[in-house]
C-alpha atoms as one frame of an Amber mdcrd trajectory, in Angstrom:
protein
  -0.024  -0.015   0.047   2.746   2.365   0.853   4.555   1.764  -2.476   1.291
   2.355  -4.422   0.805   5.565  -2.445   4.396   6.806  -3.206   4.174   5.750
  -6.775   0.857   7.750  -7.212   2.066  10.817  -5.536   5.610  10.507  -7.001
   7.723  13.652  -6.567  11.499  13.845  -7.045  12.253  14.573  -3.520  10.478
  11.134  -2.398  12.433   9.129  -4.967  15.039   8.115  -2.507  12.367   7.051
  -0.029  10.695   4.956  -2.708  13.983   3.448  -3.751  14.881   2.510  -0.153
  11.432   1.083   0.529  11.708  -1.106  -2.585  15.080  -2.243  -1.618  14.009
  -3.157   1.936  10.966  -5.022   0.537  13.245  -7.138  -1.720  15.666  -7.827
   0.977  12.938  -9.022   3.493  11.419 -11.179   0.688  14.796 -12.766  -0.080
  15.484 -13.386   3.562  12.105 -15.152   3.916  12.449 -17.272   0.805  16.024
 -18.383   1.961  14.865 -19.286   5.416  11.930 -21.284   4.022  14.119 -23.222
   1.509  16.931 -24.068   3.994  14.794 -25.617   6.810  16.114 -28.747   8.040
  13.837 -31.707   7.508  12.101 -33.332  10.424  13.187 -36.935  10.905  10.532
 -39.383  12.159  12.109 -42.358  13.689   8.941 -44.244  14.801   5.496 -44.375
  13.026   3.799 -45.799  10.101   4.962 -44.317   6.695   2.825 -44.006   3.562
   4.983 -43.805   0.509   4.960 -44.092  -3.278   7.581 -45.871  -5.364   9.359
 -43.438  -7.516  11.778 -45.763  -9.309  11.401 -49.362 -10.300  13.434 -51.549
  -7.861  16.994 -52.216  -9.128  18.286 -55.778  -8.239  21.681 -55.606  -6.489
  23.958 -58.413  -5.553  22.239 -59.278  -2.259  19.453 -56.780  -2.187  16.904
 -54.438  -4.029  17.387 -50.779  -4.215  14.540 -48.277  -4.903  13.583 -44.449
  -4.310  10.438 -43.804  -2.416   8.517 -40.600  -1.874   7.103 -40.384   1.687
   3.706 -38.709   1.763   2.395 -39.239   5.277   3.676 -40.256   8.698   1.264
 -41.671  11.226   2.369 -41.084  14.886  -0.135 -42.167  17.285  -3.289 -40.011
  16.508  -1.463 -37.598  14.259  -1.185 -37.784  10.546   1.822 -35.609   9.375
   2.173 -34.663   5.728   5.647 -34.688   4.366   7.197 -34.381   0.922  10.666
 -36.323   1.289  12.403 -38.829  -0.875  14.314 -41.640   0.508  16.565 -44.450
  -0.785  15.620 -47.903   0.431  17.327 -51.228   0.355  15.333 -54.500   0.655
  17.323 -57.526   1.852
């Protein structure tokens, strides 16, 4: 709203204020995006996992290897939605 007001009532003496406001807005937006993208994943050790097979299992020497996408984790009464990929080996 402030940017629209400053842009509508634009005067040369307010141009530095407009530039500083836009710069601060982009800086805050960048910090927010980086913070969201760099969150550490939550590791669930116990629970029931609901997953989808992303790759056809590949037969190794003594095992099978595949990539799964975990969609939900059930812990007690809670259903936790996730979006993680894991490599699994079946013996």
